[in-house]
C-alpha positions in Angstrom: 111.1 36.1 82.1 110.2 39.2 84.1 108.3 42.2 82.7 110.2 45.2 81.5 109.3 48.0 83.9 110.8 50.9 81.9 107.6 51.8 80.0 105.5 52.0 83.2 105.9 55.8 83.7 102.3 56.9 84.0 98.8 55.8 84.9 98.0 55.6 81.2 100.8 53.1 80.4 100.0 49.4 79.9 100.1 47.9 83.4 97.9 44.9 82.5 99.3 41.6 83.6 102.1 43.1 85.7 102.8 40.6 88.6 103.2 42.9 91.6 103.8 41.8 95.2 103.0 44.4 97.8 104.6 44.0 101.3 102.5 45.4 104.0 98.7 46.0 104.3 98.8 49.2 106.3 97.6 52.6 104.8 100.4 52.8 102.3 100.3 49.1 101.3 96.5 49.0 100.9 96.6 52.1 98.7 99.4 50.7 96.6 97.5 47.4 96.1 94.3 49.2 95.3 96.0 51.4 92.7 97.8 48.6 91.1 94.6 46.6 90.8 92.8 49.6 89.2 95.4 49.7 86.4 95.1 46.0 85.6 98.1 44.5 87.6 98.0 41.1 89.1 98.5 41.8 92.8 99.7 39.6 95.7 99.8 41.2 99.2 101.8 39.8 102.0 101.8 41.0 105.7 103.2 39.5 108.9 100.1 40.4 110.9 96.9 38.5 111.4 94.9 41.1 113.4 91.4 42.4 112.8 92.6 45.4 110.9 94.7 43.3 108.5 91.8 40.9 108.0 89.4 43.7 107.2 91.7 45.2 104.5 92.5 41.7 103.2 88.8 41.0 102.7 88.4 44.3 100.6 91.5 43.6 98.5 90.4 40.0 97.8 87.0 41.3 96.7 88.9 43.6 94.2 90.9 40.6 92.9 94.1 40.5 94.9 95.6 37.5 96.6 96.4 38.1 100.2 98.8 36.1 102.4 98.6 37.1 106.1 101.1 35.9 108.7 104.2 35.8 106.5 106.6 38.3 104.8 109.5 35.9 104.5 109.9 36.3 100.7 108.3 37.6 97.6 106.9 35.1 95.1 109.5 34.0 92.6 107.1 34.9 89.7 106.8 38.5 90.8 107.8 41.2 88.3 108.1 43.9 91.0 108.1 44.0 94.7 106.4 47.1 96.3 107.5 47.7 99.9 105.7 49.9 102.5 107.7 52.6 104.3 107.8 50.7 107.6 109.9 47.8 106.1 113.6 48.3 106.7 115.8 48.1 103.6 117.8 45.6 105.7 114.8 43.3 106.1 115.4 39.7 104.8 112.4 39.9 102.5 114.0 42.8 100.6 117.3 41.0 100.5 115.6 37.9 99.2 113.9 39.9 96.4 117.1 41.6 95.3 119.1 38.4 95.3 116.6 36.8 92.9 116.7 39.9 90.6 113.2 41.1 91.5 113.1 45.0 91.2 112.0 46.7 94.4 109.9 49.9 94.5 109.0 52.0 97.5 105.8 54.0 97.9 107.4 57.1 96.3 108.5 55.2 93.2 105.0 53.7 92.6 103.3 57.0 93.2 105.6 58.8 90.8 105.0 56.2 88.1 101.2 56.3 88.6 100.9 60.1 87.9 98.9 61.1 84.9 100.8 61.7 81.7 98.7 64.8 81.1 100.3 67.7 83.1 100.7 65.9 86.5 100.7 68.0 89.7 104.3 68.8 90.7 105.7 67.6 94.0 107.2 69.9 96.7 109.1 67.5 99.0 109.9 68.0 102.7 112.2 65.9 104.8 114.3 66.3 107.9 114.7 64.6 111.3 112.2 66.9 112.9 109.6 69.4 111.7 108.5 67.6 108.6 104.8 67.4 109.3 104.6 71.0 110.6 106.5 72.3 107.5 104.4 70.2 105.1 101.1 71.4 106.6 102.4 75.0 106.6 103.4 74.6 102.9 99.9 73.2 102.1 98.3 76.2 103.9 100.4 78.7 102.0 99.7 77.0 98.6 96.0 77.1 99.4 96.2 80.7 100.4 97.5 81.4 96.9 94.4 79.9 95.4 96.1 76.6 94.4 94.4 73.2 94.7 96.9 71.6 97.0 97.1 68.5 99.1 99.4 67.4 101.9 100.4 63.8 101.3 103.0 61.1 101.9 104.0 60.7 105.5 101.1 63.0 106.5 97.6 63.5 105.3 96.5 61.6 102.2 98.3 58.5 100.9 100.6 59.7 98.2 99.4 57.0 95.8 95.8 58.2 96.3 96.9 61.8 95.9 98.5 61.3 92.5 95.3 59.7 91.2 93.3 62.8 91.9 92.7 64.9 88.8 91.9 68.1 90.6 95.3 69.0 92.2 97.6 71.8 91.0 100.5 70.8 93.4 101.2 68.3 96.1 103.1 69.0 99.4 104.9 65.7 100.1 106.2 64.8 103.5 109.1 62.3 103.0 110.6 60.2 105.7 114.0 58.7 105.2 112.3 55.3 105.4 110.5 56.2 102.1 113.6 57.2 100.2 115.1 53.8 99.4 114.0 52.3 96.1 112.7 55.6 94.5 115.2 56.2 91.6 112.6 57.9 89.3 111.5 60.6 91.7 112.1 64.1 90.4 110.5 66.7 92.7 110.0 70.3 91.5 111.7 71.5 94.7 112.8 69.8 97.9 113.9 70.8 101.4 115.8 69.0 104.2 115.1 70.8 107.4 117.8 69.4 109.7 119.6 66.2 110.5 120.2 64.3 113.8 120.5 60.7 114.7 117.3 58.7 114.1 116.2 55.4 112.7 119.7 54.0 113.2 118.2 50.6 113.8 116.2 50.8 110.6 119.2 51.7 108.4 122.1 50.1 110.3 124.1 53.3 110.8 123.7 57.1 111.0 125.7 57.5 107.9 123.2 55.3 105.9 120.3 57.3 107.4 121.9 60.5 106.3 122.6 59.2 102.8 118.9 58.3 102.4 117.8 61.8 103.7 120.0 63.4 101.1 118.3 61.5 98.3 115.4 64.0 98.6 117.4 66.3 96.4 118.2 63.8 93.7 116.7 64.9 90.3 115.4 68.1 91.9 114.4 70.6 89.2 113.8 74.1 90.5 115.1 74.7 94.1 117.0 72.7 96.6 116.1 74.3 99.9 118.5 73.8 102.9 119.0 74.9 106.4 121.9 77.4 106.4 122.1 77.0 110.2 122.7 73.2 109.8 125.8 72.8 107.6 125.1 69.1 107.0 122.0 70.0 104.9 124.1 72.4 102.9 126.6 69.6 102.2 123.7 67.5 101.1 122.8 70.1 98.4 126.4 70.4 97.3 126.6 66.7 96.7 123.2 66.3 95.2 122.7 65.1 91.6 120.1 67.8 90.6 118.7 68.7 87.2 120.6 71.5 85.5 119.2 74.9 86.5 118.1 73.9 90.0 119.0 76.6 92.5 120.4 76.2 96.1 118.2 78.3 98.4 119.1 78.6 102.1 117.0 79.6 105.1 118.3 80.9 108.4 117.0 82.4 111.7 119.5 85.2 111.1 119.8 87.9 108.5 119.7 86.2 105.1 122.5 86.5 102.5 121.6 86.6 98.8 119.6 83.6 97.7 118.3 82.9 101.2 115.3 83.5 103.3 115.7 84.7 106.9 114.7 87.0 109.7 115.2 90.8 109.9 114.0 92.3 113.2 110.6 90.5 113.5 110.0 89.9 109.8 110.4 86.8 107.7 112.0 88.0 104.5 113.0 86.7 101.1 116.3 87.4 99.3 116.0 84.5 96.9 113.0 85.0 94.7 112.9 88.7 94.0 114.7 90.6 91.2 116.5 93.0 93.6 117.8 90.3 95.9 121.4 91.7 95.8 120.3 94.9 97.5 116.9 94.3 99.2 114.6 91.8 100.7 110.8 91.1 100.4 108.9 90.9 103.7 106.7 87.7 103.7 105.3 87.7 107.2 106.1 88.5 110.8 107.2 86.2 113.5 103.8 86.8 115.1 102.1 85.2 112.1 103.9 81.9 112.9 102.1 79.6 115.4 103.9 79.6 118.8 106.7 81.7 117.2 109.3 79.3 118.6 112.6 79.2 116.8 111.9 75.7 115.5 108.5 76.8 114.1 110.0 80.0 112.5 112.6 77.8 110.8 109.8 75.5 109.6 107.9 78.5 108.2 110.9 79.8 106.3 111.4 76.3 104.7 107.8 76.2 103.7 108.0 79.7 102.3 111.1 78.8 100.3 109.3 75.9 98.6 106.2 77.9 98.0 108.1 80.9 96.6 110.0 78.5 94.3 106.6 77.4 93.0 105.7 81.1 92.2 103.5 81.8 95.2 103.1 85.6 95.9 104.5 87.0 99.2 101.1 87.8 100.6 100.1 84.1 100.4 102.9 83.2 102.8 101.5 85.5 105.5 97.9 84.4 104.9 98.8 80.7 104.8 100.8 80.9 108.1 97.8 82.7 109.7 95.4 80.0 108.6 97.7 77.0 109.4 96.3 74.6 112.0 99.0 72.6 113.9 98.8 68.9 113.8 98.0 67.1 117.1 100.6 65.8 119.5 103.2 68.5 118.7 103.8 70.6 121.8 100.1 70.8 122.5 98.8 72.0 125.9 96.3 69.3 127.1 95.4 70.5 130.6 96.3 72.1 133.9 95.9 70.9 137.5 97.2 72.2 140.8 99.1 75.0 139.0 101.0 72.5 136.8 100.7 72.6 133.0 100.6 69.4 131.0 102.0 69.3 127.4 101.7 66.6 124.8 104.7 66.3 122.4 104.3 62.6 121.7 105.5 63.3 118.2 109.0 63.9 119.7 110.2 60.4 118.7 113.9 61.1 118.7 116.4 62.9 120.9 116.7 65.9 118.6 113.0 66.5 118.8 112.8 65.9 122.5 115.7 68.4 123.0 113.8 71.1 121.0 110.7 70.5 123.1 112.5 70.5 126.5 114.2 73.8 125.7 110.8 75.4 125.5 110.0 74.9 129.2 111.5 75.3 132.6 111.2 73.8 135.2 109.9 70.6 133.6 109.0 67.1 134.6 110.0 65.1 131.6 108.1 61.9 130.6 110.4 59.9 128.3 111.0 56.4 127.0 109.8 53.7 124.5 111.8 52.2 121.7 115.1 54.1 121.6 116.0 53.0 118.0 119.7 52.8 118.8 120.0 56.4 120.0 122.3 57.7 122.7 120.7 60.0 125.2 123.9 61.4 126.8 124.1 64.7 124.8 120.4 65.3 125.3 120.4 64.8 129.1 123.6 66.9 129.5 122.1 69.8 127.6 118.8 69.9 129.5 119.8 68.7 133.0 119.4 72.2 134.5 115.8 72.4 133.4 114.6 69.1 134.9 112.5 69.0 138.1 112.2 65.2 137.7 111.9 62.5 135.1 109.3 59.7 134.6 110.5 56.8 132.4 108.4 54.2 130.6 108.9 51.7 127.8 111.1 48.9 126.8 114.3 51.0 126.5 113.8 53.2 129.6 117.1 51.9 131.1 119.1 53.6 128.3 117.7 56.9 129.4 118.1 56.1 133.1 121.7 55.4 132.6 122.3 58.7 130.8 120.5 60.5 133.6 122.7 58.8 136.2 125.8 60.0 134.3 124.8 63.6 133.6 122.0 64.5 136.0 122.5 62.4 139.1 120.6 64.8 141.4 117.4 64.7 139.3 114.8 62.3 140.8 113.7 59.6 138.4 110.7 57.3 138.6 110.5 54.3 136.4 107.1 52.8 135.4 107.4 49.2 134.4 103.9 48.5 132.9 104.0 47.4 129.3 100.4 48.1 128.2 98.7 51.5 127.4 97.0 51.5 130.8 100.5 52.2 132.4 100.0 55.8 131.3 97.8 56.3 134.4 100.8 55.4 136.6 103.1 57.6 134.5 100.9 60.7 134.9 100.4 60.0 138.6 104.2 59.7 139.1 104.7 63.0 137.2 102.2 64.7 139.5 104.2 63.6 142.6 107.3 65.2 141.2 105.8 68.4 139.9 105.4 71.7 141.8 103.1 74.6 141.0 104.4 76.5 138.0 106.1 73.5 136.5 105.3 71.8 133.1 104.8 68.1 132.8 106.1 67.4 129.3 105.5 64.2 127.3 108.5 64.3 124.9 109.5 60.6 124.8 112.5 60.8 122.5 111.6 57.3 121.5 109.2 55.4 119.2 105.9 54.2 120.7 105.3 50.8 119.2 106.4 48.8 122.3 103.3 49.9 124.1 101.0 51.9 121.7 99.7 51.7 118.2 101.6 54.8 117.3 102.7 58.2 118.8 99.1 59.5 118.4 97.7 56.7 120.6 100.4 57.5 123.1 99.5 61.2 123.2 95.8 60.4 123.4 96.4 58.2 126.4 98.4 60.9 128.1 95.8 63.5 127.4 93.0 61.2 128.7 94.8 60.7 132.0 95.4 64.5 132.3 91.7 65.1 131.8 90.8 62.5 134.4 93.2 64.2 136.8 91.8 67.7 136.2 
């Protein structure tokens, strides 16, 4: 008979003897296993990999008392009381289907972290999701909260492991970056406030359809208690809020790059303003910052800043802290970062642009541009992207396993743009990619790495890809 999980709602509950299987021994999986061991659970960890990194983590967990099975994630043990899955495992994966068929409850990282909070005044969560801009917005939010004098941490899909963050006793609030891949299997989650920044096709291969991806994004608003922040310039996010099952009293708060209506944040002249969290919102607005306080001041970053400000203001942060936080914010790497110049050509790393929506935002910031694209396309179509930016393109360099998908879209919608395909399948191929881009570029152009694809076919992650690009640019210079 399996253990009743209902009483396990805090770190102080009786977790002893719980038979937990953790799938994945990456950052999230390791933290989950470590936390479960610390509260007395019996932990088995399974992972398909057998590499050096997996072996090192396995050795640590075995020392702490876990059983580790590397090289297999076919199924959870029959005796498991709960199955804890890492964010990188698709809800369509056979191992999850196997657990559900046998009646084993499945928890995601968010669910486990929520249940491991302290029962004594736990730090509230301010959750951020969206197809693009999540990390930037979460880090902006963290900077604003800190500027207000709060003990804050950025966690989840960025910064600290969320499971580690909730075990810290010194935090007043947590800024949580949430990917759609983290939303399945988190029914208990009840954030203080949440925001969805935008929605565009992504992770179609992970969820099986765009509709299922969108449904999981919308779950960020479920059980939201104070404010459901949405993008008034993206009607899909407003519909998400309308359909959300929030706690009574939760407000809908929009943000827009235009002049805000009541209960919104927006832009008036060059000022970011609040008409949602002030008593006189029907007749006036509170200035929070200027556009010049926002790093790069691009429309995408201004929207991110407004979303972060909305969540912070919902938490009670004063207006001045929004300005001070935006000024102190340090952008994360690999997000439209200039990495060098040679021969009058600027080189920009936006390796974090792992989907077509992000790549389009990046490409619209430059002209003329030599575009470096490709990797794992994740089931996306590139037709709309190519058609919208064709006039900006000096040339295109393609790499990665799905480069043909982009090449075909270019042939249909930008047939006059020269295209060079690089067929190498290891990270050293980046030298050929940069050399090809140099051949296409002219003085005054920008060579932009904005792949529109995931990186795992050739690189450890998007950071590894961006670092390889920057290293080749430095060698060139």
